[in-house]
C-alpha positions as CSV (number, residue, x, y, z in Angstrom):
1,M,-218.3,242.9,-116.7
2,V,-220.4,240.2,-118.3
3,A,-217.5,239.4,-120.7
4,F,-215.3,238.8,-117.7
5,Y,-217.8,236.4,-116.3
6,W,-218.1,234.6,-119.6
7,G,-214.3,234.4,-119.8
8,C,-214.2,232.9,-116.3
9,L,-216.9,230.4,-117.1
10,A,-215.2,229.4,-120.4
11,F,-211.7,229.2,-118.8
12,G,-212.9,227.2,-115.9
13,A,-214.7,224.7,-118.1
14,L,-211.7,224.4,-120.5
15,F,-209.4,224.0,-117.5
16,A,-211.5,221.2,-116.1
17,L,-211.7,219.5,-119.4
18,I,-208.0,219.8,-120.1
19,S,-207.1,218.6,-116.6
20,V,-209.4,215.5,-117.0
21,V,-208.3,214.6,-120.5
22,L,-204.6,215.6,-120.5
23,G,-204.0,215.6,-116.7
24,D,-201.6,212.6,-116.6
25,I,-199.7,213.7,-119.7
26,L,-199.2,217.3,-118.4
27,S,-198.4,216.0,-114.9
28,S,-195.5,213.9,-116.2
29,A,-194.4,216.7,-118.6
30,F,-194.1,219.2,-115.8
31,D,-192.8,216.7,-113.3
32,G,-191.6,218.6,-110.2
33,M,-191.5,222.0,-111.9
34,L,-194.5,223.4,-110.1
35,D,-193.9,221.7,-106.7
36,F,-193.3,225.1,-105.1
37,L,-197.1,225.7,-105.6
38,S,-198.0,222.6,-103.6
39,I,-200.4,224.3,-101.3
40,D,-202.9,221.6,-100.2
41,F,-205.9,223.8,-101.1
42,L,-204.8,224.7,-104.6
43,Q,-205.9,221.5,-106.3
44,P,-207.0,221.7,-110.0
45,M,-210.5,220.6,-109.1
46,V,-210.8,223.4,-106.5
47,I,-209.4,226.0,-108.8
48,A,-211.6,225.0,-111.7
49,T,-214.7,225.0,-109.4
50,A,-213.9,228.5,-108.1
51,V,-213.3,230.0,-111.5
52,T,-216.2,228.3,-113.2
53,T,-218.6,229.2,-110.3
54,L,-217.4,232.8,-110.3
55,G,-218.2,233.1,-114.0
56,G,-221.6,231.3,-113.8
57,A,-222.7,233.1,-110.6
58,G,-221.6,236.5,-112.0
59,I,-223.6,236.0,-115.2
60,L,-226.7,235.0,-113.3
61,L,-226.5,237.7,-110.7
62,T,-225.8,240.4,-113.3
63,K,-228.7,239.3,-115.5
64,Y,-231.3,238.4,-112.9
65,S,-230.7,240.5,-109.8
66,P,-231.3,244.2,-109.1
67,F,-227.8,244.7,-107.5
68,T,-225.0,246.9,-108.8
69,T,-222.1,245.5,-110.7
70,L,-219.8,245.7,-107.6
71,V,-222.3,243.9,-105.4
72,C,-222.8,241.2,-108.0
73,L,-219.0,240.7,-108.2
74,G,-218.7,240.5,-104.4
75,M,-221.6,238.0,-104.2
76,A,-220.1,235.9,-107.1
77,V,-216.7,235.8,-105.4
78,I,-218.3,234.7,-102.1
79,I,-220.4,232.0,-103.8
80,A,-217.3,230.8,-105.7
81,L,-215.2,230.6,-102.5
82,L,-218.0,228.8,-100.6
83,L,-218.4,226.2,-103.4
84,A,-214.7,225.7,-103.7
85,V,-214.4,225.1,-100.0
86,A,-217.3,222.6,-100.2
87,V,-215.6,220.8,-103.1
88,Y,-212.3,220.7,-101.2
89,F,-213.7,219.3,-97.9
90,G,-216.5,217.3,-99.5
91,Y,-214.5,215.6,-102.3
92,V,-210.8,216.4,-102.6
93,K,-209.8,215.9,-98.9
94,P,-211.7,212.6,-98.5
95,M,-210.2,211.3,-101.7
96,Q,-206.7,212.2,-100.4
97,N,-207.4,210.3,-97.2
98,S,-208.7,207.3,-99.0
99,E,-205.4,206.4,-100.7
100,N,-204.2,203.2,-99.2
101,S,-201.0,201.3,-99.7
102,T,-200.6,197.5,-99.6
103,G,-197.0,197.8,-98.8
104,F,-195.7,197.0,-95.3
105,S,-192.4,196.9,-93.5
106,I,-191.3,193.5,-92.3
107,Q,-190.7,195.1,-88.9
108,E,-194.5,195.5,-88.6
109,L,-194.8,191.7,-88.3
110,Q,-193.4,191.7,-84.8
111,G,-196.1,190.7,-82.4
112,K,-198.4,189.3,-85.1
113,I,-199.9,185.8,-85.0
114,G,-199.3,183.5,-87.9
115,Q,-199.6,179.9,-89.0
116,V,-196.7,177.7,-90.0
117,T,-197.0,176.6,-93.7
118,V,-193.7,174.8,-93.9
119,A,-192.5,173.1,-90.7
120,I,-189.7,174.9,-88.8
121,P,-186.9,172.7,-87.5
122,S,-185.1,173.7,-84.3
123,S,-182.0,174.9,-86.1
124,G,-183.3,175.7,-89.6
125,F,-185.9,177.6,-91.5
126,G,-189.5,177.2,-92.5
127,E,-192.3,179.4,-93.5
128,V,-195.2,181.2,-91.8
129,L,-198.3,182.9,-93.2
130,V,-199.1,186.1,-91.4
131,R,-202.1,188.4,-91.8
132,I,-201.0,192.0,-92.4
133,G,-203.3,194.8,-93.4
134,A,-206.0,193.5,-95.7
135,G,-203.9,190.5,-96.9
136,H,-201.5,187.8,-96.0
137,T,-197.8,187.4,-96.4
138,N,-195.6,184.3,-96.4
139,Q,-192.3,184.9,-94.6
140,I,-189.2,182.9,-94.0
141,A,-189.2,181.8,-90.3
142,A,-187.0,180.3,-87.7
143,S,-187.7,179.1,-84.2
144,F,-187.0,181.7,-81.6
145,D,-186.9,179.0,-78.8
146,A,-184.8,176.5,-80.9
147,V,-187.7,173.9,-80.9
148,N,-189.3,172.1,-83.8
149,I,-192.6,173.7,-84.8
150,A,-195.0,171.5,-86.8
151,D,-196.8,172.5,-90.0
152,G,-200.2,174.1,-89.2
153,S,-199.2,175.4,-85.7
154,Q,-200.1,178.8,-84.6
155,V,-197.1,181.0,-83.8
156,V,-196.4,184.6,-82.8
157,V,-193.6,186.6,-84.4
158,V,-191.2,187.5,-81.6
159,E,-188.6,189.4,-83.5
160,I,-187.3,190.1,-87.0
161,R,-183.5,189.6,-87.6
162,E,-181.9,189.9,-91.1
163,G,-185.2,189.5,-92.9
164,V,-186.2,186.4,-91.0
165,A,-189.2,186.2,-88.7
166,Y,-188.3,184.4,-85.4
167,V,-191.4,182.8,-84.1
168,S,-192.5,181.0,-81.0
169,P,-195.4,178.5,-80.8
170,I,-198.6,179.5,-79.1
171,T,-199.7,177.0,-76.5
172,L,-203.4,177.0,-75.6
């Protein structure tokens, strides 16, 4: 049984090493082929943790505990599962939730306040600077009320039509 544990320990360590070093290359080589295995919990880091921990815990329990082989195996499996769950909820899941995108839809600008950077004539186009997410975006703008809007004025985006932000000046 100790040979099985050493095999798990070696396989888990090699799996972790290969997934770190060759992860991107293998990912693009097998692009989409293993998508049917896309169970959220079966992440490479979680699998490597479970297999490596099973091997390490099994070796230590077999060598240093008075328990039988079957009890050692059961305890090693429980320890491996607990550590795999801890890695999943302590590292993998938070990292998945931390992925952010800087992309936005122009429709999200509706209702946002901006500042005119290029004056907007009553029947033409200008430009507004609108804060969206963690940054700013410049957008082509037209006057919603068909009035001239001076450079530097604060405006609110009333609607988006054909990629143009129709704005109205904010009067304080």
